[in-house]
N, C-alpha and C positions, 0 to 999 in steps of 0.2 A: 217685282212684287214680293212682299214678305209672306212666304208660305206658312210661316209659323204664327202669324197674327191671330189673336183671339177675338178680333173685331168681327161682328156679325156681317155676313154677306147679305146685301139687300139688292133691290132692283137697280139701284144706282150703279152697281158693279157689273151689270149684265154686259155692257159694251166691252169689258175686259175679256169676255169669253165669246168672241164673235166667230170662232172657227167652226168647221163642220165635223170635228171629231166627236166621239162619244163623250170624252171628258168634258168638252165645251158644252155639250147638251146637258149633261148632268149638272155642271156648274151653273148654267142659266136657270135650271129648275130649282136648285138650292137657293139661288139669289131671289127667285120669285117667292119661295117659301119664307125667306127672311128670318130664319131662326137658328142658323148654324154658324159657328166661327169658321173663318177661312181655313184654319189649321185642321179642323175635322174633315173638311172636304178633301184636302190633299192626303191626309192620313188614310182615310177610308179608300181612296182611289189607289194609292200606292200599295196598301196591304192587299186589296182585292185582286189587283192584276198579278201580283207575285204569287198569291195563293192559287189563282186559276191557271197559271202556267204549269203548276205542279199537280193540282187536284181538280178533276172535272166531275160533273154530275153530283148526285146525292142531294138530299134535303139539306139546305143551309140552316144551321142553328147559330144565331148570333147572340152570345151570352154577355150580360152586362152591356147591352147594346146602345144605351143612350137613345138617340133619335132613330137608330136602326139603319143609318145610311149604308153601312158596310153590307148588310144583308141585301139591300136593293141593288147595289153595284155588283155584288156577286151574281145575281140573277141576270143582270144586263150583260155581263161578260160571258156567261155560259147559260144559254137557254135550255140546256138539257137537264138542269135541276128543276124538279117539279114545283118547288116552292121554298119558302123560307119562314122560319120562326124567329122573331126578334124579341128577346126577353130581358127585362130589367126589373129589379125590385120596385122601382118607381119610374115609370115612363114620363118624360117631359110632356106637358100638355100639348106642345107644338109638334109632337111626333106625328099626330094624326094629320095635321096640316101639311107636313112634308110628304106624307104618304099620298094625300089627295093630289098634290102637285105632280108627283112622280107617276101616279096612275093616269093622270090626264095626259101627260107627255108620252107615256108608253102604255097604251091600253092593254097590251098583252100581259102586263104585270097585274092587272086588276084582280084582286082576290087571292093572289099568290103569296103575299107577304102578310103574315099574321103578327100583330103586335100583342104582347102578353106581359102583364104585370104579375110576377111570381118570384118566389125564392128560387135561386139558381139550383139549389140542391134538390128541388122537387120536379124539375123538368125531365120528362121521360125522353131518353135518347136511344138511338138504335145504331147498329154497326154500319149502316149505309149512310148515316148522317155525316155531314161535314161541319164540324164545330169550329167557330171562329170567335175571336174576341180581341178588340183593340183597346189597349190601355185600361184593362180591368185592374183597379188599384190593389196593390199589396197581395194579400192572401186570396183575393178573388181569382187571380190568374192561376194559382195552384188548384183552386176548386174547379175551375174550368178544365184544367188538364186531368184532374182526378176523375171528373165525370165522364170525359171523353174516353179515357183509358178503361174505365169500368164497363163502358158500352162497347169497347173495341172499335171506336169510331176514329176517323181521321180528324186532325186538329191543327189549328194554326193560331198562335197568340202573339200579340205585340205587348210584352210585359210593361208595366208602369212602375209605380213607386214600390220599391222593395229594398231590402238590405239584408246582409248576412253578417251579424255582429261577430267580431273576433278574427276576421280574416283580412282586415284592412292593411295589416302589415305585409301581406303577401299579394293581395289582389283586390281590385275595386269590388266593393260589396255587391252592387247590382249585377256585375258581370259574373261574380262567383255564384250568385243565385241562379242565373240563367244557365251556367255550365252545369250546375247540379240538376236543373230541370231537364236539360238535354240528356244527361247521363242517366237520370231516372227513367226517362222514356225508353232509352235503349235497353236498359235492364228489364223492362217490361215487354220486350219483344217488338219495339217500334223501330222503323227506319226514320232517322232524324235528318232534317235539312235546315241549315241555318243561313239566313239572309239578313239584309238590312234595307230599311227604307232610307231615303235621303236625309242626312243629318240636319239640313237646313229647315226641315219640317218639324222635327223633334229630336233632341239629343237621346231620348229613350227610343231608339230606332231598331233594336234587335228583334228580328222576326223569327220565331221558332215554329217550324212545320214538322209534322210527324204522321206516319201512317203505320198500321200494323204490318209487320213483315209478310204476313199471310193474306193481306187484303187483296180482294178482287171484287169488282163491282157486280152486284146481282144482275142477272139478265132477265 
């Protein structure tokens, strides 16, 4: 199966996900919703499970969320998070349909994921939040990082389209940009962790995770 396909998953693909794993259950729900490309399912899953191996608990805030699937999977992987806020300047009309399918499949999630149309710069964040973003284009990734740092929150981003003009003779532009992002987080007192999701899902697969060096969850 081509995990990078941008073709929409529909009910026709449900038999491909016949297993008993959590991933298979999520995939079947996404197929029933009929609104997401296959690529987005695999991206959200691979990002969420890597983030949850490192960061537990906290309100999940998914910025530049698209349909918000990443926020839903974050809660499914760690039920100690009280809820999630999924924010985009313009939410797809089908995001509500996906939410309805997921809440039907997992009733414990009902009312715990809030979808919000808003400017990312206006979203109020707190130090106990876990800020995530998958493929926020260009400067949006930097805005997500800046907002998380200003709040002293944990953050995980999968950067998308970006470039750093003038360094191509030394280093790939997007890689240089991500190195600067990681260095900048360290300079601001963050512990930084670098990972990758599988390259067959997306070539833009560098995952940057960071938490304040002094972070400890509120009791």
